[in-house]
C-alpha positions in Angstrom: 40.8 -46.2 30.2 43.5 -43.7 28.4 42.5 -44.9 24.8 38.8 -44.1 25.4 39.6 -40.6 26.3 40.3 -38.9 23.3 37.1 -40.7 21.7 35.1 -38.9 24.8 36.5 -35.7 24.4 35.3 -36.3 20.7 32.1 -36.9 21.2 31.8 -34.1 23.7 32.7 -31.6 21.5 30.0 -32.9 18.8 27.3 -31.9 21.3 29.0 -29.2 22.2 29.1 -28.1 18.2 25.3 -29.2 17.5 23.9 -27.2 20.9 25.4 -24.7 19.6 24.4 -25.0 16.1 20.8 -25.4 17.6 21.1 -22.6 19.6 22.1 -20.5 16.4 19.4 -21.7 14.0 16.7 -21.1 17.1 17.8 -17.5 17.0 17.8 -17.1 13.5 14.6 -18.7 13.7 13.2 -16.3 16.4 14.5 -13.4 14.6 13.8 -14.4 11.1 10.0 -14.5 11.1 9.3 -11.1 12.9 12.3 -9.5 10.6 10.9 -10.1 7.4 7.4 -9.9 8.5 7.9 -6.5 8.8 10.3 -6.2 5.9 7.8 -7.7 3.5 4.9 -5.4 5.1 7.0 -2.1 3.9 7.4 -3.5 0.5 4.0 -4.8 -0.1 3.2 -1.3 1.3 5.1 0.3 -1.5 4.4 -1.8 -4.1 0.5 -1.1 -3.3 0.7 2.4 -3.3 2.7 2.3 -6.6 0.1 0.0 -8.1 -2.6 2.2 -6.9 -1.5 5.7 -8.7 -0.2 3.5 -11.6 -3.6 2.0 -11.7 -5.9 5.1 -11.5 -3.8 6.9 -14.4 -4.0 4.1 -16.6 -7.6 4.2 -16.4 -8.3 7.7 -16.6 -6.2 8.0 -19.9 -8.3 5.0 -21.3 -11.5 6.0 -20.3 -10.8 9.8 -21.4 -13.0 11.4 -18.4 -12.4 14.8 -17.6 -13.6 16.6 -14.3 -16.6 18.2 -16.5 -17.3 14.7 -17.1 -17.6 14.2 -13.6 -19.3 16.5 -12.2 -20.7 19.8 -12.7 -21.6 23.0 -10.6 -26.0 24.0 -10.7 -26.0 28.1 -10.4 -29.4 29.4 -8.8 -31.7 32.1 -10.3 -29.0 34.7 -8.4 -26.3 33.7 -10.9 -24.6 31.9 -8.0 -23.0 28.5 -7.7 -26.0 26.7 -5.6 -24.7 23.1 -5.9 -22.2 20.7 -7.4 -23.6 18.0 -9.1 -21.7 14.7 -9.6 -22.5 12.7 -13.1 -23.4 8.7 -11.2 -23.1 6.9 -14.2 -19.5 8.1 -15.0 -18.6 8.2 -11.6 -19.6 4.8 -10.6 -18.1 3.6 -13.9 -14.9 4.9 -13.3 -14.8 3.9 -9.3 -15.5 0.3 -10.7 -12.9 0.3 -13.5 -10.4 1.6 -11.1 -10.9 -0.9 -8.1 -11.2 -3.7 -10.6 -8.2 -2.3 -12.3 -5.8 -2.0 -8.6 -7.2 -5.8 -7.5 -6.1 -7.6 -10.8 -2.7 -5.8 -10.6 -2.2 -6.5 -7.1 -3.0 -10.4 -8.1 -0.6 -10.0 -10.8 2.4 -9.4 -7.9 4.0 -13.1 -8.0 7.1 -14.3 -6.5 8.5 -10.4 -6.1 11.7 -10.9 -4.3 13.0 -8.9 -1.5 16.7 -8.7 -0.1 16.8 -8.6 4.0 20.6 -7.8 4.9 21.7 -10.2 7.7 22.8 -7.3 10.0 18.9 -6.7 10.0 18.2 -9.9 11.7 21.0 -10.0 14.0 19.6 -6.3 15.1 21.5 -3.7 16.8 23.0 -0.4 15.2 26.1 -2.4 15.0 25.4 -5.1 12.5 23.2 -3.0 10.3 23.5 -3.2 6.7 25.7 -6.4 7.0 26.1 -8.4 4.1 25.2 -10.7 2.9 21.6 -10.6 2.2 18.7 -13.2 2.7 15.8 -12.9 -0.1 12.8 -13.8 0.2 9.7 -13.9 -1.9 6.5 -12.3 -1.9 3.1 -13.3 -3.0 0.5 -10.4 -2.8 -3.2 -10.5 -2.9 -5.7 -7.9 -1.7 -9.8 -6.8 -1.3 -9.9 -3.1 -2.9 -12.3 -0.5 -1.9 -12.8 2.9 -3.1 -15.1 5.7 -2.9 -15.2 9.4 -4.2 -14.6 12.3 -1.6 -15.7 16.1 -2.3 -14.0 19.0 -0.4 -13.9 22.5 -0.9 -10.9 24.8 0.1 -10.2 28.5 -0.3 -8.2 29.2 -3.4 -7.8 32.9 -3.2 -9.1 36.1 -3.1 -12.6 35.9 -3.7 -12.0 32.0 -5.4 -13.0 28.3 -4.0 -11.1 25.2 -5.2 -13.2 22.3 -5.0 -11.4 18.9 -5.4 -12.5 15.4 -6.3 -10.7 12.8 -5.2 -11.2 8.8 -4.9 -10.0 7.4 -1.5 -9.2 3.8 -1.9 -8.7 1.2 0.6 -6.4 -1.7 0.1 -6.3 -5.1 2.6 -3.6 -6.8 1.5 -2.9 -10.6 2.2 1.0 -11.0 1.7 2.2 -14.5 1.0 5.7 -15.5 1.8 7.1 -19.0 2.5 7.5 -19.2 6.1 3.9 -17.2 6.9 1.4 -14.9 5.7 1.0 -11.5 6.8 -2.1 -8.8 6.7 -1.4 -5.0 5.9 -3.8 -2.2 5.1 -3.0 0.5 2.6 -5.4 3.6 2.5 -4.4 6.6 -0.1 -6.2 9.5 -1.6 -5.5 10.1 -5.3 -7.1 13.6 -6.7 -9.5 13.0 -9.8 -9.5 16.9 -10.6 -10.4 20.0 -9.3 -12.2 23.2 -10.1 -11.9 26.8 -9.5 -15.2 28.3 -8.4 -14.7 32.5 -8.9 -17.7 34.2 -6.9 -19.1 33.9 -3.7 -19.7 30.6 -2.5 -22.7 29.6 -0.2 -21.4 27.8 3.3 -23.9 25.5 3.0 -22.9 24.5 -0.9 -24.4 20.8 -1.8 -22.2 18.4 -3.3 -25.0 15.6 -5.0 -25.3 13.6 -7.3 -27.6 13.0 -10.5 
């Protein structure tokens, strides 16, 4: 009997070690998914915002559209501005080109590496930033919609600034090894602005041709 006790003790130690490892793995499993999902969402939003602005600039440079190509002022018989008319053909072309470019650029983000410090997974200020980091890889896909938005703002004494912006909404799917996450990015990009000198009627029409 005395000879069997060390074997039983080793067996018990192995069980305790296995339970401890299982508990540690379970802890990391429960912490890893929500933490990586949160980190992935932040990075995906940042990547998408960058892609949106780069795509807008690229398409504007390629098309060469100026503010005058997209809209013009309409004057009444009294010489006052009575409306701002948008060129529907040009604005629709620009909107469609930008939307398509953004979607293609988002779809091009594949296996993007993000490093998550292990301290972030452990949680708490004590372990914040603790290394090493666990790498995760993201792939994005998205559905993008956009629309023009016209606004009038007071620009100074006897001046009104008309701003033409493109409101963009991107519904992003973040694909990771362990799970997929959905997020939405909304932003507005200024396309052009026009300073109107003189009195502007409060009921100024923002129309389309």
